[in-house]
C-alpha positions in Angstrom: -11.5 -26.7 -8.1 -10.4 -26.1 -11.6 -7.5 -23.7 -12.1 -7.6 -21.8 -15.4 -4.6 -22.3 -17.7 -3.7 -18.6 -17.7 -3.4 -18.6 -13.9 -1.0 -21.5 -14.1 1.0 -19.6 -16.7 1.1 -16.5 -14.5 2.2 -18.6 -11.5 5.1 -20.0 -13.5 6.2 -16.5 -14.6 5.9 -15.2 -11.0 8.2 -18.1 -9.8 10.9 -16.7 -12.1 10.2 -13.1 -11.1 9.9 -13.2 -7.4 10.3 -9.9 -5.5 13.3 -9.6 -3.1 11.1 -10.1 0.0 9.4 -13.1 -1.6 12.8 -14.6 -2.5 14.2 -14.1 1.0 11.1 -15.7 2.6 11.2 -18.6 0.1 14.9 -19.2 1.0 13.7 -19.7 4.6 10.6 -21.7 3.9 11.8 -24.1 1.2 12.8 -27.7 2.0 10.9 -27.7 5.3 12.7 -24.6 6.7 9.7 -23.7 8.9 9.5 -26.5 11.4 9.5 -29.1 8.7 6.4 -27.8 6.9 6.3 -28.1 3.1 5.4 -24.9 1.2 4.8 -24.2 -2.4 5.7 -20.8 -4.0 3.5 -18.9 -6.4 0.8 -21.6 -6.1 -2.2 -21.2 -8.4 -5.6 -21.7 -6.8 -8.7 -20.8 -8.8 -8.0 -17.5 -10.4 -5.5 -16.5 -7.7 -1.8 -17.1 -7.4 -0.7 -17.4 -3.7 2.7 -16.2 -2.8 3.2 -19.3 -0.6 0.9 -22.2 0.3 1.2 -24.9 2.8 -1.2 -27.7 1.7 -1.1 -29.6 5.0 -2.3 -26.6 6.9 -4.3 -25.0 4.1 -2.4 -21.8 4.8 -1.7 -19.0 2.3 1.1 -16.5 3.1 1.0 -13.3 1.1 4.0 -10.9 1.2 2.4 -7.5 0.7 4.4 -4.5 -0.7 3.2 -0.9 -0.7 0.8 -1.4 -3.6 -1.4 -3.5 -1.2 -2.0 -0.4 0.9 -3.4 2.0 -1.8 -6.5 2.6 -3.9 -8.9 -0.3 -4.0 -6.2 -2.9 -3.3 -7.1 -3.5 0.4 -10.7 -4.1 -0.5 -9.7 -6.5 -3.3 -7.3 -8.3 -1.0 -10.1 -8.7 1.7 -12.5 -10.1 -0.9 -9.8 -12.5 -2.1 -9.1 -13.6 1.5 -12.8 -14.2 2.0 -12.9 -16.3 -1.1 -9.9 -18.3 0.0 -11.5 -18.8 3.4 -14.6 -20.2 1.7 -12.3 -22.7 0.1 -10.9 -23.6 3.6 -7.7 -21.7 3.2 -6.6 -19.1 5.8 -4.5 -16.2 4.7 -1.7 -14.5 6.6 -0.5 -11.2 5.1 3.1 -10.1 6.0 4.3 -6.6 5.0 7.3 -6.9 2.6 9.3 -4.5 4.8 8.9 -6.9 7.7 10.5 -9.7 5.6 13.3 -7.4 4.5 13.9 -6.3 8.1 14.0 -9.8 9.6 13.2 -13.1 7.9 13.3 -14.7 11.4 10.7 -12.1 12.5 8.5 -13.1 9.5 8.8 -16.7 10.5 7.8 -15.8 14.0 4.7 -14.0 12.6 3.8 -17.2 10.8 4.3 -19.4 13.9 2.2 -16.9 16.0 -0.6 -17.0 13.3 -0.5 -20.8 13.3 -0.8 -20.9 17.1 -3.6 -18.3 17.2 -5.6 -20.2 14.6 -4.8 -23.6 15.9 -3.2 -24.6 12.6 -1.0 -27.7 13.1 0.4 -30.3 10.8 -1.7 -33.5 10.7 1.2 -35.6 12.0 4.7 -35.0 13.4 6.3 -33.5 16.4 4.4 -30.2 16.0 0.9 -31.7 16.2 -0.8 -30.9 19.4 -1.6 -33.8 21.6 -5.3 -34.3 22.0 -5.9 -35.8 25.5 -9.5 -36.4 26.3 -10.7 -36.9 29.8 -11.4 -40.6 30.6 -15.0 -41.7 30.1 -16.9 -43.5 32.8 -18.1 -47.0 32.3 -20.8 -47.2 29.7 -20.3 -43.6 28.7 -19.6 -42.7 25.1 -18.8 -39.5 23.3 -22.1 -39.6 21.5 -24.1 -39.9 24.8 -26.3 -36.9 25.3 -27.1 -37.5 29.0 -24.6 -36.9 31.8 
């Protein structure tokens, strides 16, 4: 997917001008602060700039202020989330006041979203263990008969 140059320029500007809730959440997420996961801030994707993005989980986290609740913004946000989902990226929206009230609470919302959507890192201690039942002799996973 090609990211337009103006989107990259906007992302760079937004990194310098983060809102207070974004800055507080970034302080908690950076350098693997959420269970060792790596996040990028103000990450350009297509024509969008994601507040935070975890590439290993294909997870976008958006910190939404009051402006996301008025006029056509909720409809635009929903369309953007659908576009991201079509790219394989899930979006979690956290109200800015939740981050300001409790960064730990916001991290808890992220963990809950990850668990509910079965988003796990590809490797590491957080990856769920996939234990398959033993197969009988001569049975394979591709076998269509019992």
